Every structure is written in C-alpha cells, then in structure tokens.
C-alpha positions as CSV (number, residue, x, y, z in Angstrom):
1,M,-10.9,-39.5,30.9
2,L,-9.9,-43.2,31.0
3,N,-12.2,-43.9,28.1
4,V,-10.4,-41.3,26.0
5,L,-7.0,-42.8,26.9
6,S,-8.4,-46.2,26.0
7,I,-9.6,-45.0,22.6
8,I,-6.3,-43.3,21.9
9,T,-4.3,-46.5,22.8
10,G,-6.7,-48.5,20.7
11,L,-6.2,-46.2,17.7
12,I,-2.5,-46.3,18.0
13,A,-2.6,-50.1,18.1
14,L,-4.9,-50.1,15.1
15,V,-2.4,-48.0,13.2
16,I,0.2,-50.6,13.9
17,V,-2.1,-53.6,13.1
18,I,-3.3,-52.4,9.7
19,P,0.1,-52.5,7.9
20,S,1.0,-55.7,9.8
21,Q,-1.6,-57.5,7.8
22,I,0.8,-57.5,4.8
23,P,2.8,-60.7,4.5
24,L,6.2,-60.6,6.2
25,L,5.2,-57.7,8.4
26,G,3.2,-59.8,10.9
27,W,5.9,-59.1,13.5
28,G,4.3,-55.7,14.0
29,N,1.3,-57.4,15.7
30,W,3.6,-58.3,18.6
31,F,4.1,-54.5,19.2
32,A,0.3,-53.9,18.9
33,L,-0.7,-56.6,21.4
34,P,0.6,-54.9,24.6
35,L,-1.0,-51.6,23.5
36,A,-4.3,-53.3,22.9
37,V,-4.1,-54.9,26.4
38,V,-3.4,-51.5,27.9
39,G,-6.4,-50.1,26.1
40,I,-8.6,-53.0,27.3
41,V,-7.5,-52.4,30.9
42,L,-8.1,-48.6,30.7
43,G,-11.5,-49.2,29.1
44,A,-12.4,-51.7,31.8
45,L,-11.7,-49.0,34.4
46,S,-13.8,-46.4,32.7
47,R,-17.5,-45.9,32.8
48,S,-18.0,-46.2,29.0
49,N,-17.4,-49.3,27.0
50,S,-16.4,-47.8,23.6
51,G,-12.6,-47.7,24.2
52,R,-12.6,-51.2,25.6
53,N,-14.6,-52.5,22.7
54,L,-12.2,-50.9,20.2
55,S,-9.2,-52.4,21.9
56,I,-10.8,-55.8,22.1
57,V,-11.4,-55.7,18.3
58,V,-7.9,-54.6,17.6
59,F,-6.6,-57.3,19.9
60,L,-8.6,-60.0,18.2
61,I,-7.5,-58.9,14.7
62,A,-3.8,-59.1,15.8
63,V,-4.3,-62.5,17.5
64,I,-6.1,-64.0,14.5
65,R,-3.4,-62.7,12.1
66,L,-0.6,-64.1,14.3
67,S,-2.3,-67.5,14.6
68,L,-2.7,-67.6,10.8
69,G,1.0,-66.7,10.3
70,G,2.3,-69.1,12.8
71,G,3.2,-66.4,15.3
72,I,6.1,-65.0,13.2
73,I,5.1,-63.9,9.8
C-alpha cells in the first residue's frame, strides 16, 4: 500500500515538474520538492522500490533544474 502511495505522490510531483522546466516557471519545482521527499519516505517504508526510485528521479530533475536556474527561475 505504501508503494502505491509513493508512486502516486511521485506522479503528482512529476506533473508539477514537467511544466516547471519552461523558463520563468522554475518556481514550480519548489512545490514539487516536498512532494518528492514524501514519495521517497513512503517508498523507503514499503517493500518495493519502484515508488521510491520514481520519486528520487523526480527529485533529482527538480534539483538540477533549480541549480541551473539559480534557485529562482
């Protein structure tokens, strides 16, 4: 059950991260980061690793985009 919740939170964070890749919309990554962290924690508590891995990938995409934009844009 926790793995399903982790996948759902990872997908919600991914839906936020995808449009945030457009210039001047990078602030959306700040909303996706806490969701990705929740997905990572839920995935770590579950037996399966797929939800955790999805959330880690989304988290890394958001962090890399924020570092390229200086944390704001």
